[in-house]
N, C-alpha and C positions, 0 to 999 in steps of 0.2 A: 897374513891371516885373512880369512874371508869375513866380510861384513856387509850389511844391508845398507847400500847407498843410493842416492838419488841426485839428479841434477835439478835443483829447485826451480820452479816456474817453467819446467819442461815435462810435458806429458809423456807417460810410458818410459820413463828413464829409470825407474826403481829396478835395482839389480843387485845380485850378490857379486861383489867385486873384491879384489885383492888390495889390501891396505897394509901399511907397516905396522908391526906391533908397537904398543905404546912405548915412547922414550923412557929410559930409566929415569926415576926421580926419587930422591930420597924424602920429599915433602909430601908426596900424594900417596894414597891407597892404591895398590894394584889389585883389581877385583876380577874374578873369574865369573863371567856372565852365566846366569841360569836361565833368565826369561826377560822378554820385553813384552809389554802390552801394546795392543794396537788400538787406536781410538779415531775419532773423527777428524782430529787434527792431522794425524798420520796420513789418513786417506785423502785429505785435502792437498797435502805435501806431494803425495804420490800422483795426484791427479794434475799437478802443475799449477795449482791455485795458490800456493802459500810456500814459505820457507825462504831461507837465506843460507848460502854456503859460507864456510868460513873465509875470510880474506885471502885473496890469491888463489882460491880453489874453485873447481868447478862442481865437484860433488860434495854432498853432506852425508855423514853417517846419520841415519835416522834413528828413531827410538827415544822416547823420553820416559816412559814408564818402565822403571828398571827394577831388577832383582839380581843379587850377585852374592858371591862369598869371597871374603878378603883372602888373598893369596899373600900379600906382603904389606907390612904396615910400619911406619916409623915407630921407633920405640916410644915417643912421647906424644903419640897421636891420640891415645885413648881407644885405639882399636887393636885387634889381635887377629893373626891368621885364623881362619875358620869362621869369623863373625859373619852373620847374615846381615846384608846392608842394602840400602836403596840409595840411589843418588838424587840430590835436589836438582830440579830442572833450570831454574832461573838463576843468573848471576847479576849483581848490581852493575849499574852503568859506571863508567870509569870517572866521571865528574867528581863525586856522585851527587845526584839530586838529594834533597833533605830527607826523603823517605828511604831511599837507599842507604844513605849515611847512617840511619838508624836501625839498619837490619830489616827494613820493611820493603824488599826489593819487589814484592808482588804488587806494591802500590806506586812503582816508578812513575814520576811525573814528567819526565822528558822523552821517554821511549827509547833510550840508549842502552837498556839492558840487553843481555844476550841470554839464549836458552839452548841447552844441550838437546840436540836432535831437531831443533826448529829454527834457531836464529844464530848463525855465526858460530856455533860451537857444535862439534861433532857429538852425536847421541850415544846410546848405550847398545846399539844392534851389533855388536862384535863380541867374540869370544873372551876378550880381555878389555878392560877399560880402566882408566885412572879417574880418580875423583879426590879432590881436596877434602882432608879430614873435616873440615868445618862446613862441607856442603854434603856430607854422608850422614845417614841415620842407622843406627844399629837396631835390628828388628829381633823380636822374640824368636827363638829357634823354632817354635811350633808354627811359625808362619812360612816355612820353607816352601810349602806348595802354593800359598796365596798371597806372599809378600808383595807380588807384583801389582797388587790392588793398592798399596799404600799410596801411590801418586794420585790416582783418581780420589782416593779417600781424603787426600790433603786439601784437594779443591773443596770437597764436602766440608772438611773441618773449618775452613776459612769461612765458607758460607754461613754455617751455623755460628760462628763466632760473631760475623757481622750482624746476624739477626738478634742475638742475644746482647750485643753492644748497644744496639739501636733501641732495643726493648727496655734496657736498663735507664733510658732517659727519664723514666718515671716508673711507678709501680707496674710490674709485668710479671703475670703468672699465666702463661699460655697453657692451654689444655689440649688443643687440637691443631694438628699440622696436615697440610695438603701437599703431596709431592706430585708434580705434574711430570710424567715421563718416567718409565720403568726401564730405562737402560741402566748401565753401570753407575752413573752419577746419581740417577734417581733412586736406585735400589740402596746404594750406599747412604744416601740422604735419608731414606726410610729408616735404615739401620740405626743411624745417629738419633733420630727422633724417638725411636723405641727405647734406645739406651737412655734417653732423658725422661722416660716415662710418660710421653705424650700418646694421645690416641691419634694414630698416623693412618691416613688414607692416601693411597696411590692411584693416580689416574693414568691409564694408557689406552691405546686404541685396539690392541690385540687381544682376542678371547681365548686363544689356544696357545700352546707352547709352555716354557717353563716360568714365565713371569708371573701369572696369577698365583701359581703354587709357591713361588718365592715370597711373594708379599704375604700371603696366608701364613706360611710357615713362620714367618717373622713376627707374626702377631698383630699385623696390620690389616687394613681393609682394601681390597682391590675393586676398582671401578672401571668399567669400560663404557664410558658415556661421555656427555659433555660436562663442562665444569659446573654449570648451573645444576645439573641433575646429581652430581656427586656431592655438592654442598647444600642441598635443599634441606637436609636435616639440621645441620650444623655449619655455621659459618667459620671458617678456620681462622686460627689466630696467627698462624705462620704458613706461607706458601714458599716453598722451594721450587722454583720453575726450572725444568731441566729439558725442555723440548726445543726452545727457540722458535716455536710456532707462533705466529703473530696473533692469531684469535685466541689460541689458549692463554697467551700472556695477558691480554686485555680482559678475558673473562676471569682470569684469576684475580686481577686488580679489583675488578667489580665484586668478586665474591668475598673478599676478605673482611673479616670482622673489624669493628671500630678498633682504632689503635693497633691495627695489624701491621705486619711486615711482610712484604713480597720480595724475596731475593731471587734475582734473574741469574741463572748460571748458564743457561743455553745461548749459543751464538746463533743468531738469525741469519738467514740467506736474504740477499737483497732481491727486489724485484716482485715482492708480494705486497699488494696495496690493500688496505683495509679502510672501510668508511666508520669512523668512530665520532661520537658526539664529544668533543674535547672539553666542552663547557661542563658537561655532567660529570665527566672524569675528574677534572680539576676540583669542582664542587665537593664530590665525594671524598676525595683524597684530603682536602683542607678541612672539611667540617667534621671528618672522622679521625683526624691526626694519624692518617695512614702513611706509611713509608714504602717507597719502591727504590730498591738498591740493587746495583749490579756488582758481581763478585767474580773475579777470574784470578787463576794461578794461586800460588800459596808460598809462605816463607817457611824457614826452618821450624818455627814453632808449630805451624800447622802440620808439617810432617810428623813431628814428635806426637802430636795429638791424635793423628790418624793412625800411627803405629800402635798406640796404646788402645785406641778404640777397636781396632782389628783384633788385637791380642785378647781382648775380653769378649769377642763375638764367637758365635758357633762356628767352628772352623768347617764343619761338613756344609753348613749353609753358604759359607763364603766360597767354598770349593765349587758349589753349584753355579755361581756366577761366571765361572770360567767354562765356557762351552766346549772349546776345542783347544788343543795345544799342537802345534805344528813345528817340525824342525826348520832350521834356518833355510835350507834349500828348497822348502816347500813354502816360502814365504807368501806367495801370491794367494794361498788359501786363506791367509789371515786378513787380507785386503779385500776379500769377497764374502762378506757375512751373509749367512742364510737367515730366513725369517725367524728361526728359533734361537739364533744366536744371541747371547748377551755381551760376553767379553771373549776375544780371540787373543791368543798368546803365542809368540814365537819362542821356542826353547833352544838352548844350546847345551853341547856336551853329549 
């Protein structure tokens, strides 16, 4: 069968190639692919900057944002043919570390985890794929067109969980949230904030295209300015940072309200230097009981929370996050986003 594969750490190696169909296994689900999403991590792998092939192989099947329909399932798996599913990305390390041993493989402490489509395990960008029942999540049938958003939404679900756990160290009744960045992670973070009844503000640099309307239609407020201007009226209790831009990160930390939480989800590129007053930064964080926390990946519980949140959302709004859908053979279009694109998706079948 034809699949989208890459030689990790080799630029311009992304191609549709022939691979064997999945081996027969009575323990795994056999899934017919419907779509895979393309994100910044996929583009880094395609550019030769990241990724690891399975042991003994040169090429890796890419794709970690999955959506498929079960073709065959073991009788005791809890799944049935026809079920709409997504596959979890990360697997615990074989040791395992204490976090992995408790099902929290998103918090792996020794780095020996593996990841579908990223690190040492083939991904989901093939017409058929297998997944262990314990690493599959059944989706509401209504999500057939937008279920590919569950993986990025799982990252957001974890970020919000981290914020709320930290806030629970004492009395915590947040009212205002600032989301920096209006890409898929930022927009989904805004959705989760609105679902929590917060006054949500989204900051991005674009003035045209779909992002301002997506934010407004969500019931949030869109800002195209710097952090200081966006927070001039009200200092946010929560910041979900989804740009990875150094200046935005430190501006957000400076803008947070007392006893606030800043959750960093954007991965920064190296090589950008900033001059900051570390003393004032430390003083403000300490004296105001602020917290800055990083969050990445997701475990099975976060996937379940993400699927539930999307099922409660406006499906038409979710559909507008997907800018373009391209078939497998035109994969290159999904790796070259335009200025108005939010999420690009590769389709199968």
